C-alpha positions as CSV (number, residue, x, y, z in Angstrom):
1,M,-39.1,-11.6,38.2
2,N,-37.4,-14.6,37.7
3,R,-34.0,-13.7,39.3
4,S,-32.8,-17.1,38.3
5,A,-32.7,-16.1,34.2
6,N,-29.8,-14.2,35.0
7,V,-27.8,-16.7,36.9
8,L,-24.4,-18.0,34.8
9,P,-23.7,-21.6,34.8
10,L,-20.9,-22.6,37.5
11,S,-18.6,-23.6,34.6
12,V,-19.2,-20.6,32.2
13,V,-18.5,-18.3,35.5
14,T,-14.9,-19.8,36.0
15,A,-13.9,-19.7,32.5
16,T,-14.6,-16.3,32.2
17,S,-13.3,-15.2,35.5
18,N,-10.1,-17.2,34.5
19,V,-9.6,-15.4,31.1
20,K,-10.1,-12.3,32.8
21,S,-7.3,-13.4,35.5
22,V,-4.9,-14.0,32.4
23,A,-5.3,-10.6,31.0
24,K,-4.9,-9.1,34.8
25,G,-1.8,-10.7,35.5
26,R,0.4,-13.7,34.5
27,Q,-1.2,-16.9,34.3
28,K,1.2,-19.9,35.7
29,S,2.7,-21.8,32.4
30,H,2.0,-25.4,31.9
31,W,4.0,-28.7,30.6
32,H,2.7,-28.0,26.9
33,D,3.7,-24.4,26.8
34,R,7.3,-25.8,27.5
35,I,6.5,-27.5,23.9
36,G,6.3,-24.3,22.3
37,H,8.8,-22.6,23.4
38,L,11.0,-25.6,22.5
39,L,9.7,-25.4,19.0
40,L,10.2,-21.5,18.9
41,L,13.6,-22.0,19.7
42,F,13.9,-24.6,17.0
43,V,12.4,-22.1,14.6
44,C,14.6,-19.4,15.2
45,I,17.8,-21.6,15.4
46,G,16.4,-23.3,11.5
47,L,16.0,-19.5,10.0
48,A,19.4,-18.6,11.5
49,V,21.3,-21.9,9.8
50,F,19.2,-21.8,6.6
51,L,19.1,-17.9,5.7
52,L,21.3,-16.2,8.0
53,M,24.4,-18.5,8.0
54,P,24.3,-18.6,3.9
55,V,23.9,-15.0,3.7
56,M,26.6,-14.0,6.3
57,M,28.7,-16.6,4.3
58,I,28.6,-14.4,1.2
59,L,29.8,-11.6,3.2
60,I,32.8,-13.3,4.4
61,Q,33.7,-14.4,1.2
62,S,33.3,-11.2,-0.2
63,V,36.2,-9.6,1.6
64,Q,38.9,-13.1,1.2
65,D,40.3,-14.1,-1.7
66,K,40.8,-17.6,-3.3
67,N,43.6,-18.7,0.1
68,G,41.4,-17.5,2.3
69,A,43.1,-14.3,3.1
70,F,41.4,-11.2,4.2
71,V,41.6,-8.8,1.7
72,G,39.0,-6.1,2.7
73,L,37.1,-4.5,-0.2
74,R,39.9,-5.2,-2.8
75,Q,37.6,-7.3,-4.3
76,F,35.2,-4.9,-5.3
77,S,37.4,-2.3,-6.6
78,E,38.6,-5.2,-9.1
79,Y,35.1,-5.8,-10.1
80,M,34.0,-2.2,-10.5
81,S,37.7,-1.4,-12.5
82,T,36.7,-3.5,-15.3
83,P,35.2,-2.0,-17.7
84,A,32.9,-4.9,-18.6
85,L,32.1,-5.5,-15.3
86,R,31.2,-2.1,-14.6
87,Q,29.2,-2.1,-17.7
88,S,26.9,-5.1,-16.6
89,V,26.0,-3.0,-13.8
90,L,24.4,0.1,-16.4
91,N,23.3,-2.9,-18.2
92,T,21.3,-3.8,-15.4
93,L,19.8,-1.2,-14.4
94,T,19.0,0.1,-18.3
95,V,16.7,-3.4,-18.3
96,S,15.5,-2.8,-14.7
97,I,14.4,0.7,-15.7
98,S,12.9,0.1,-19.0
99,V,11.1,-2.8,-17.8
100,T,9.0,-1.0,-14.9
101,A,8.4,2.2,-17.5
102,L,6.7,-0.1,-19.8
103,V,4.9,-2.8,-17.1
104,I,3.7,-0.4,-14.5
105,P,1.5,1.6,-16.8
106,A,0.0,-1.7,-18.3
107,A,-0.4,-3.3,-15.4
108,F,-2.3,-0.3,-14.1
109,T,-4.6,0.6,-16.7
110,F,-5.1,-4.0,-16.7
111,A,-6.3,-3.4,-13.1
112,Y,-7.9,0.2,-13.7
113,A,-10.5,-1.7,-16.2
114,L,-11.0,-4.4,-13.7
115,T,-11.9,-2.3,-10.8
116,R,-13.8,0.8,-12.6
117,S,-15.6,-0.5,-15.3
118,M,-18.4,-2.6,-15.9
119,M,-17.2,-4.3,-18.9
120,P,-18.0,-8.1,-20.0
121,L,-15.7,-11.4,-18.5
122,K,-13.7,-9.1,-16.0
123,R,-12.9,-12.8,-14.3
124,T,-12.0,-14.3,-17.5
125,F,-9.4,-11.6,-18.0
126,R,-7.9,-11.3,-14.4
127,T,-7.3,-15.4,-15.1
128,L,-5.7,-15.2,-18.0
129,S,-4.0,-12.2,-16.8
130,L,-2.2,-14.6,-14.8
131,I,-0.9,-17.3,-17.1
132,P,3.0,-16.4,-17.1
133,I,3.0,-17.2,-13.3
134,L,2.1,-21.3,-14.5
135,A,5.7,-21.1,-16.3
136,P,9.4,-20.3,-15.4
137,S,10.4,-17.0,-17.3
138,L,12.7,-18.8,-19.8
139,L,9.7,-20.2,-21.7
140,A,8.8,-16.3,-22.7
141,A,12.2,-16.6,-23.8
142,I,12.0,-19.1,-25.8
143,S,8.8,-18.0,-27.4
144,F,10.2,-14.6,-28.4
145,V,12.9,-16.1,-30.1
146,Q,10.2,-17.9,-32.0
147,W,8.7,-15.1,-32.9
148,F,11.2,-12.6,-33.3
149,G,14.7,-14.4,-33.7
150,T,16.6,-14.6,-36.8
151,Q,13.9,-17.5,-38.5
152,G,11.0,-15.9,-36.3
153,V,7.5,-15.4,-37.8
154,L,7.2,-11.6,-36.9
155,K,11.1,-10.6,-37.0
156,G,10.1,-7.9,-39.9
157,L,8.7,-5.9,-37.0
158,L,12.1,-5.2,-35.3
159,G,13.2,-3.2,-38.1
160,G,16.0,-4.9,-38.7
161,H,17.3,-5.1,-34.8
162,S,18.3,-8.3,-33.1
163,I,16.0,-9.8,-30.4
164,Y,19.1,-11.0,-28.8
165,G,20.0,-8.8,-26.4
166,P,18.0,-5.6,-24.5
167,I,15.0,-5.6,-26.6
168,G,14.7,-9.3,-26.1
169,I,15.4,-9.1,-22.4
170,I,12.3,-6.2,-21.6
171,I,9.8,-7.7,-23.4
172,S,10.4,-11.0,-21.9
173,E,10.9,-9.3,-18.8
174,C,7.8,-7.5,-19.0
175,Y,6.1,-10.7,-19.8
176,A,7.1,-12.3,-16.5
177,V,7.0,-9.5,-14.3
178,F,2.8,-8.4,-15.7
179,P,1.0,-10.2,-13.4
180,H,3.1,-9.7,-10.3
181,A,2.4,-5.6,-10.4
182,L,-1.3,-6.2,-11.7
183,M,-2.0,-8.3,-8.1
184,I,-0.5,-5.4,-6.3
185,L,-2.2,-3.2,-8.2
186,I,-5.8,-4.7,-7.9
187,T,-5.2,-4.8,-4.7
188,A,-4.4,-1.0,-4.2
189,L,-7.6,0.2,-6.2
190,T,-9.7,-2.2,-4.5
191,L,-9.0,-0.4,-1.0
192,A,-10.1,2.7,-2.6
193,D,-12.9,4.8,-0.4
194,G,-16.3,4.6,-2.1
195,R,-17.7,7.6,-0.4
196,L,-15.0,10.2,-1.9
197,Y,-16.3,9.4,-5.2
198,E,-19.7,9.3,-4.1
199,V,-19.5,13.1,-2.9
200,A,-17.0,14.0,-6.2
201,E,-19.9,12.5,-8.5
202,S,-22.4,14.8,-6.5
203,L,-20.4,17.9,-7.6
204,G,-20.0,17.1,-11.0
205,T,-16.7,16.4,-10.9
206,S,-14.7,15.0,-14.4
207,R,-14.0,11.7,-14.7
208,L,-10.6,13.1,-15.2
209,R,-10.3,15.2,-12.3
210,K,-11.7,12.0,-9.8
211,F,-8.8,10.1,-11.4
212,R,-5.9,13.0,-10.7
213,T,-7.7,14.0,-7.4
214,I,-8.7,10.5,-5.7
215,T,-7.5,7.3,-7.7
216,L,-4.1,8.2,-8.2
217,P,-3.5,9.6,-4.5
218,G,-5.0,6.9,-3.0
219,A,-3.2,4.0,-5.4
220,K,0.1,5.9,-5.2
221,Y,1.5,3.3,-2.5
222,G,0.2,0.4,-4.8
223,L,2.2,1.8,-7.5
224,I,5.2,2.2,-5.3
225,S,5.1,-1.0,-4.3
226,A,4.6,-2.2,-7.7
227,M,7.3,-0.4,-9.0
228,L,9.8,-2.2,-6.8
229,V,8.6,-5.5,-7.2
230,V,9.0,-5.8,-11.2
231,F,12.6,-3.5,-10.7
232,T,14.0,-6.1,-8.1
233,F,12.5,-9.0,-10.0
234,T,13.6,-7.6,-13.3
235,V,17.4,-7.3,-11.1
236,N,17.8,-10.5,-10.1
237,D,16.3,-12.6,-13.1
238,F,18.7,-14.5,-15.4
239,G,17.0,-17.1,-16.9
240,V,15.9,-14.5,-19.8
241,P,19.3,-13.1,-20.4
242,K,21.0,-16.4,-20.3
243,V,18.7,-17.5,-23.0
244,I,17.8,-14.3,-25.3
245,G,20.4,-11.9,-23.9
246,G,23.0,-12.7,-26.3
247,D,25.9,-10.3,-25.2
248,Y,24.3,-8.2,-23.8
249,S,25.9,-8.7,-19.8
250,V,23.3,-8.2,-16.8
251,L,24.7,-8.6,-13.0
252,A,22.5,-11.9,-12.4
253,M,24.4,-13.4,-16.0
254,D,27.6,-12.4,-13.8
255,V,27.3,-14.4,-11.3
256,Y,26.0,-17.3,-13.0
257,Q,28.9,-17.4,-15.1
258,L,31.7,-16.2,-12.5
259,V,30.2,-19.8,-10.4
260,I,29.4,-21.8,-12.9
261,G,31.9,-20.7,-15.9
262,Q,34.8,-19.5,-14.1
263,Q,34.4,-21.3,-10.4
264,D,35.5,-18.1,-8.9
265,F,33.2,-17.9,-5.8
266,N,34.8,-14.8,-4.1
267,K,34.1,-12.5,-7.4
268,G,29.9,-14.2,-7.3
269,A,29.8,-13.2,-3.5
270,V,30.8,-9.6,-4.2
271,V,28.5,-9.6,-7.4
272,S,25.6,-10.9,-5.0
273,L,26.1,-8.3,-2.5
274,L,25.4,-5.7,-5.3
275,L,22.1,-7.9,-6.2
276,L,21.2,-7.9,-2.5
277,L,21.8,-4.2,-2.3
278,P,18.5,-3.2,-4.3
279,A,16.4,-6.2,-3.0
280,L,17.4,-5.4,0.2
281,L,16.1,-1.7,-0.3
282,A,13.2,-1.9,-2.4
283,F,12.2,-4.7,0.5
284,A,12.5,-2.1,3.5
285,I,10.7,0.7,1.2
286,D,7.9,-1.5,1.2
287,Y,8.3,-2.8,4.1
288,T,7.6,1.2,5.2
289,I,4.8,1.8,2.4
290,R,2.8,-1.1,4.3
291,R,2.7,-0.1,7.4
292,K,1.8,3.4,5.7
293,L,-1.0,1.3,3.8
294,Q,-2.5,0.1,6.5
295,S,-3.0,3.0,8.7
296,Q,-5.2,4.5,5.8
297,L,-7.6,1.8,6.0
298,S,-11.1,3.2,7.6
299,A,-13.4,1.2,9.5
300,R,-16.4,3.9,7.7
301,A,-15.3,3.3,4.5
302,V,-17.3,1.5,1.7
303,P,-16.1,-0.5,-1.1
304,F,-16.2,1.3,-4.7
305,V,-19.0,0.3,-6.9
306,P,-18.0,1.0,-10.9
307,K,-21.4,3.0,-12.6
308,R,-22.1,1.6,-16.5
309,H,-20.2,3.9,-19.1
310,R,-20.7,2.6,-22.4
311,M,-17.9,4.4,-24.2
312,F,-15.5,3.7,-21.2
313,D,-16.1,0.0,-20.6
314,S,-15.9,-0.7,-24.4
315,L,-12.4,0.7,-24.4
316,M,-11.4,-1.1,-21.6
317,F,-13.0,-4.4,-22.7
318,C,-10.8,-4.0,-26.0
319,Y,-7.9,-2.9,-24.1
320,C,-7.6,-6.4,-21.5
321,S,-8.8,-8.2,-25.2
322,I,-5.7,-6.9,-26.8
323,I,-3.1,-7.7,-23.5
324,C,-4.7,-11.0,-22.8
325,A,-4.1,-12.0,-26.7
326,L,-0.7,-11.0,-26.2
327,L,-0.2,-13.0,-23.3
328,L,-2.0,-15.9,-25.0
329,A,0.5,-15.5,-27.9
330,V,3.4,-15.8,-26.0
331,L,2.4,-19.7,-24.4
332,S,0.9,-20.5,-27.3
333,M,3.6,-20.0,-29.5
334,A,6.0,-21.8,-26.9
335,V,3.1,-24.4,-26.7
336,Y,3.1,-24.5,-30.6
337,T,6.9,-25.1,-30.9
338,S,6.9,-28.3,-28.8
339,F,4.8,-29.8,-31.3
340,I,6.3,-29.0,-34.4
341,K,8.9,-31.3,-36.3
342,L,11.9,-28.8,-37.0
343,W,11.7,-25.2,-37.2
344,P,11.1,-23.6,-39.3
345,Y,11.7,-25.4,-42.2
346,N,9.1,-28.7,-41.0
347,R,6.1,-27.3,-39.2
348,T,4.4,-31.2,-39.3
349,L,2.7,-31.4,-36.0
350,V,4.3,-34.5,-33.9
351,W,5.6,-36.0,-30.2
352,D,9.0,-36.2,-31.2
353,H,9.9,-33.8,-29.0
354,Y,8.1,-35.7,-26.1
355,Y,9.2,-38.8,-26.7
356,F,12.2,-38.6,-28.3
357,G,13.6,-35.2,-26.6
358,L,12.3,-36.4,-23.4
359,F,11.4,-39.5,-22.2
360,Q,14.0,-41.3,-24.5
361,D,16.4,-39.5,-24.0
362,G,15.8,-39.8,-19.9
363,I,15.2,-35.9,-19.4
364,L,11.5,-36.9,-18.1
365,E,12.9,-37.5,-15.4
366,S,13.7,-33.7,-14.2
367,Y,10.1,-33.6,-14.4
368,F,9.2,-36.1,-12.0
369,N,11.7,-34.7,-9.7
370,S,10.2,-31.4,-9.8
371,L,6.8,-33.2,-8.6
372,R,8.9,-34.6,-6.1
373,L,10.2,-31.1,-5.3
374,A,6.7,-29.6,-5.0
375,A,4.9,-32.2,-2.9
376,Y,8.0,-32.4,0.1
377,V,7.7,-28.3,-0.4
378,V,4.0,-28.2,-0.1
379,A,3.9,-30.8,3.0
380,S,6.5,-29.3,5.0
381,G,6.3,-25.5,3.6
382,I,2.8,-25.5,5.1
383,V,4.1,-27.2,8.2
384,L,7.3,-25.4,8.7
385,I,5.7,-21.6,7.7
386,F,1.9,-21.9,9.3
387,G,3.4,-23.7,12.3
388,S,5.8,-20.8,12.5
389,A,3.5,-18.1,12.1
390,Y,0.8,-19.9,15.0
391,L,3.9,-20.1,17.8
392,V,4.8,-16.3,17.0
393,E,1.5,-15.3,16.9
394,K,-0.7,-17.2,19.2
395,T,1.8,-18.7,21.9
396,R,2.6,-18.0,25.3
397,G,6.4,-17.2,26.5
398,M,9.5,-15.7,25.1
399,N,8.9,-12.9,24.2
400,G,12.1,-12.1,23.4
401,A,12.4,-14.6,21.0
402,R,9.4,-13.6,18.9
403,P,10.9,-10.1,17.8
404,I,14.2,-12.4,15.9
405,I,11.6,-14.3,14.6
406,R,9.4,-11.8,12.3
407,L,12.6,-9.9,11.4
408,L,14.0,-13.2,10.1
409,A,10.7,-14.1,8.7
410,M,10.6,-11.1,6.8
411,L,14.7,-11.5,5.4
412,P,14.0,-14.0,2.6
413,M,11.8,-11.4,0.9
414,G,15.1,-9.2,0.5
415,V,17.4,-12.1,-0.6
416,P,17.2,-12.9,-4.3
417,G,17.3,-16.9,-5.4
418,L,21.3,-16.5,-6.5
419,V,22.1,-15.1,-3.9
420,L,20.4,-17.4,-1.3
421,G,21.3,-20.5,-3.9
422,L,24.7,-19.1,-3.7
423,G,25.2,-18.6,-0.1
424,Y,23.8,-22.1,0.0
425,I,26.7,-23.7,-1.9
426,M,29.2,-21.7,0.4
427,F,28.4,-22.7,3.9
428,F,26.5,-25.8,3.2
429,N,29.3,-27.2,1.0
430,H,31.9,-26.8,3.4
431,P,34.0,-29.4,4.6
432,D,34.0,-28.4,8.3
433,N,30.2,-28.2,8.0
434,P,28.3,-31.0,9.7
435,L,25.5,-30.2,7.6
436,N,27.8,-30.6,4.6
437,V,25.5,-34.0,4.1
438,L,22.1,-32.2,2.5
439,Y,24.4,-30.6,-0.6
440,R,23.4,-31.8,-3.8
441,S,20.5,-33.7,-2.4
442,M,16.8,-33.2,-2.8
443,T,16.4,-32.2,0.6
444,I,18.8,-29.0,0.0
445,L,16.8,-28.1,-3.0
446,V,13.4,-28.5,-0.6
447,L,15.0,-26.0,2.2
448,S,16.3,-23.5,-0.6
449,T,12.9,-23.3,-2.2
450,V,10.8,-23.1,1.2
451,V,13.5,-20.4,2.3
452,H,13.3,-18.3,-0.4
453,Y,9.4,-18.3,-0.4
454,F,9.2,-18.6,3.4
455,T,7.9,-14.9,3.7
456,S,4.9,-14.1,1.5
457,S,3.7,-17.3,2.9
458,Y,4.3,-16.0,6.3
459,L,2.4,-13.1,6.0
460,T,-0.4,-14.9,4.6
461,A,-0.5,-17.2,7.5
462,V,0.1,-14.2,10.0
463,T,-2.9,-12.3,8.4
464,A,-5.3,-14.9,8.4
465,L,-4.3,-15.5,12.3
466,K,-4.9,-12.2,13.4
467,A,-8.4,-12.5,12.3
468,I,-8.9,-14.7,14.9
469,D,-9.6,-13.8,18.5
470,N,-7.1,-14.2,21.0
471,E,-9.7,-15.5,23.1
472,F,-9.7,-18.9,21.8
473,E,-6.2,-19.5,23.6
474,A,-7.0,-17.5,26.5
475,V,-9.8,-19.8,27.6
476,S,-7.7,-22.8,26.2
477,A,-4.8,-22.1,28.7
478,S,-7.5,-21.2,31.1
479,L,-8.7,-24.3,31.1
480,K,-5.2,-26.1,30.7
481,V,-5.6,-27.5,27.4
482,P,-2.8,-27.6,25.1
483,F,-2.1,-25.5,22.8
484,Y,-1.8,-28.2,19.8
485,K,-5.2,-29.3,20.7
486,T,-6.7,-26.1,20.2
487,F,-4.8,-25.7,16.7
488,F,-5.9,-28.7,15.0
489,R,-9.4,-28.3,16.7
490,V,-9.8,-24.7,15.9
491,T,-7.4,-22.5,14.6
492,V,-6.3,-25.1,11.4
493,P,-10.2,-25.6,9.9
494,V,-10.9,-21.6,10.4
495,C,-7.4,-20.7,8.5
496,L,-8.1,-23.1,6.0
497,P,-8.3,-20.9,3.1
498,A,-4.9,-19.5,3.8
499,V,-3.3,-23.0,4.2
500,L,-4.4,-24.0,0.5
501,D,-3.3,-20.7,-0.3
502,I,0.1,-21.3,0.8
503,G,0.0,-24.6,-0.1
504,R,-0.8,-23.5,-4.0
505,Y,1.3,-20.9,-3.7
506,L,4.5,-23.5,-2.9
507,F,3.5,-25.7,-5.5
508,I,3.4,-23.6,-8.3
509,N,6.7,-21.7,-7.3
510,A,8.3,-24.9,-6.8
511,M,7.6,-26.2,-10.4
512,T,9.1,-22.6,-12.2
513,T,11.8,-21.7,-9.7
514,I,15.1,-21.7,-11.3
515,S,17.2,-19.1,-9.6
516,A,17.2,-20.7,-6.1
517,V,18.2,-24.3,-7.2
518,V,20.4,-23.8,-10.3
519,F,23.8,-23.9,-8.3
520,L,22.7,-26.8,-5.7
521,Y,21.2,-29.8,-7.8
522,S,23.0,-32.9,-9.0
523,P,22.8,-35.1,-11.9
524,D,20.3,-37.1,-10.0
525,T,18.6,-34.3,-8.7
526,T,17.9,-32.2,-12.1
527,L,15.0,-30.3,-12.4
528,A,12.2,-29.5,-15.1
529,S,13.3,-25.8,-15.1
530,V,17.3,-26.3,-15.1
531,A,16.6,-28.8,-18.0
532,I,14.8,-26.3,-20.0
533,L,18.0,-24.1,-19.4
534,N,19.9,-26.8,-20.3
535,L,18.0,-28.0,-23.3
536,E,18.5,-24.3,-24.5
537,A,22.3,-24.1,-24.1
538,E,22.3,-27.4,-26.3
539,G,20.0,-25.8,-28.8
540,K,17.4,-28.3,-28.5
541,I,14.5,-25.9,-28.4
542,G,11.9,-27.9,-29.0
543,P,12.7,-30.6,-26.1
544,A,12.8,-26.9,-24.0
545,A,9.7,-26.1,-24.8
546,A,7.9,-29.3,-24.3
547,M,9.1,-29.4,-21.0
548,G,8.1,-25.5,-20.6
549,T,4.3,-26.8,-21.8
550,L,4.6,-29.6,-19.3
551,I,4.9,-27.2,-16.0
552,V,2.6,-25.3,-17.3
553,L,0.4,-27.9,-17.8
554,T,1.0,-29.3,-14.5
555,S,0.2,-25.7,-12.6
556,S,-3.2,-25.5,-14.6
557,I,-4.1,-28.1,-13.6
558,V,-2.9,-28.0,-9.4
559,V,-4.8,-24.6,-9.8
560,L,-7.8,-26.4,-11.3
561,L,-8.0,-29.3,-8.2
562,Y,-7.2,-26.2,-5.5
563,A,-10.3,-24.4,-6.9
564,L,-12.4,-27.8,-6.9
565,T,-10.9,-28.9,-3.4
566,T,-11.4,-25.4,-1.5
567,R,-15.0,-25.5,-2.6
568,V,-15.8,-29.0,-1.4
569,L,-13.3,-28.6,2.3
570,L,-15.1,-25.1,2.8
571,K,-18.1,-26.2,2.6
572,K,-17.3,-28.9,5.4
573,A,-14.7,-27.5,7.4
574,Q,-16.4,-24.0,7.7
575,R,-19.9,-24.6,7.5
576,W,-20.2,-22.7,10.6
577,R,-19.5,-19.3,8.8
578,K,-22.9,-20.0,7.3
579,T,-24.5,-19.7,10.6
580,V,-22.3,-16.6,11.5
């Protein structure tokens, strides 16, 4: 027997022994590790300055009066003793619970149809269900006014009730939050173990009983998570109540009116904390649910494969067709409104709202500001978020700072946009703050948007990074290869799909966001979503719909470009996957 065939090359033996020594003992740090430590320190300081400090300023302002004197909880007692303001709390809860009760069954049925039936056009239905994400929630409110308002096409369907108030808020929020709940529920139903259904099938279990004993228990954590997301989104959204709420007051509108209308930042801080409480509670519950959901997954689980059932598939197809038709009707009315001359008296199709309403009046500059904001947010957000996730998950040393950074990275999910924006006013507009120069600039809009959507992107990056074996970094360290070379040569190509997903997510949200930036813009940095708000307030519904249509068109083009770019780049950068 040839013994030389069992002898490994010396370089492989050396690298392997070095990797083992890393696992057994503490490896000597190199100069490039110090760079990683410094970057980790910058990440920790950045999150503290641009997230923690603004929230702390809200806490401080809530226990002070306008002169800066400490008054304890007097601001809270004064707020709750005002009947009108106390009614806002009850109205907010009423609307949020109603929206949750309507959206969850509708979204669950839609998700059930996509995952449990063999109906045709599944991919088309799933794509159309995401339409509301491409536009600000304001656009849906404008569309419902055109459908059911005083001069609306279908106003008779409301039975004499006005669309301005709780009815308008509820149906507009249902439209806006539907895709958010749907994505969570699709994920929950997709994780089902197909073996359970096979056993139930072999035992002759009826479809209804399988639904009660297998489907619902398996999706319960997803259902709870979707409920929390819908409830929190509705509580914190102020765009819809601003357009279609009429005199029906909610907490989010109280914050806006106290800050913008009355310049009462202390009372605004009090209401912001009331908004912050349910968001933080929902975040804590959702975090616990996600951990339990992960522990339920089994390595032996098999995916569920639905079987054809003509009657069931037909019913699910009809249901999804109706839902998608309703979603398209809302968007179509907004687009139609942007082209008609004068609703409802002159419905001639013209370009006046785009040319005269946006271009000649100089409002189109807001659209280009949003494009610039989205580009800056994508460029800086990918670097900051993915880079932070890599430093936390893949570099060595500074183990005490990593849990702190992980905690700070999770906090933005529990901080509503209005609260974050108000905190930025109080913190960065303070005369003693050296960062005061950032206030009312494009930079602060970029920073607030990146921080606002930090958590979801960070979790996406961490999920992708955890799929990579740590031996890549261990071998690089043993060969004294700087971590940044491993990052650019190995990590980025492998995680390219996640990087592109983060970029798409940040771009669309930067184009449609309003809550986190409504307090921070200046006349030179007005954004498209803010312009819609201002145009609607002035009664210029046509130009407002035109601006919303431009946002939808831009977001749709970016989604299509993302799909094409992903296909091309993945063929080149991830050709290695085909050989594995």
